[in-house]
Residue, then its C-alpha position, 0 to 999 in steps of 0.5 A: x918922958x914928958x908930954x905936952x897936952x893939947x889945948x882942946x877947944x883952941x886950935x893953934x898949930x904955931x907951936x908945932x910948926x915952930x918946933x918943926x922949923x927950928x928943931x927939925x933934927x929932933x923930930x922923929x915923926x908924927x901920928x894922925x888920929x882922925x876920931x870923933x873925940x866926943x865918943x872917942x870912936x874912929x870915924x869911917x876913914x876912906x881907903x886912900x887915907x889908910x893907904x898913906x901908911x905905906x907911903x914914904x913921903x906921907x906928909x906930901x901924900x896927905x897934902x896931895x889929897x887936900x889939893x884934890x879936895x878930899x878934905x872938903x865938907x867940914x865936920x861932915x868929912x871924917x878927915x876934917x878934925x883930929x889930933x896929931x902927935x909929934x914924936x920928939x927925940x933928944x939929938x944927944x940921946x935918941x932914946x929920950x922921947x917926948x910928945x907934943x899933942x896937937x889938935x888939928x882941923x884939916x884946913x889951910x891955917x891948921x893941919x895943912x900948914x902943919x903938914x906943909x912944914x912936915x913935907x919940907x923935911x920929909x917928916x913921917x905923917x902916919x895915919x893911925x887906924x889900928x887902935x881908936x882911943x875908945x879901944x885903947x881905953x877898953x884895953x887898959x881899964x875895966x869897963x865897970x870902973x868910974x875911971x873908965x866911965x870918966x875917961x870915956x866921956x872924951x879926951x878933955x877928961x884924959x890925964x897926962x898919964x893916960x895921954x902918955x900911955x896912949x902915945x907910948x902904945x902908938x910908938x911901940x905898936x905903930x912907930x917901930x919903922x919910924x924910930x928905926x929910920x930916926x936912929x939910922x940917921 
């Protein structure tokens, strides 16, 4: 399994959009984590966002929210800034997964452009609420260790192994239906 770590501080969704446009058949789905990445805590997310989890056309449902103005307010909006984890599979070996982690702001040039590419192919865009990055760290590391305290400083301190562990956990806990649908195709 390989992981492409985010280019934190430099938001550019073009590599993910190119992947979606040229290798659509290898995309399993995506997870959207809207979090305060300085503290790794989940923000107070609105009910409509969490309700998207059950939507079949989840990318389009998020785009509809954008059209309705639900992302306005910049950094004051809990949905303005987050991370998208795109799950990728090898067409010849669906059990071989990798992840592409993309930092996103929910505006036309970034997160919304990415969602538009996903909506074209009906790629799952699954909002995550179950496990914040902070809860994940506290479940994996002893809170008294230097490692935990270092990682708790924010995602820029996460190693590739911590990202891989987090993505694997999300896939195991939240992505079962997404994987089942991909394998059925």
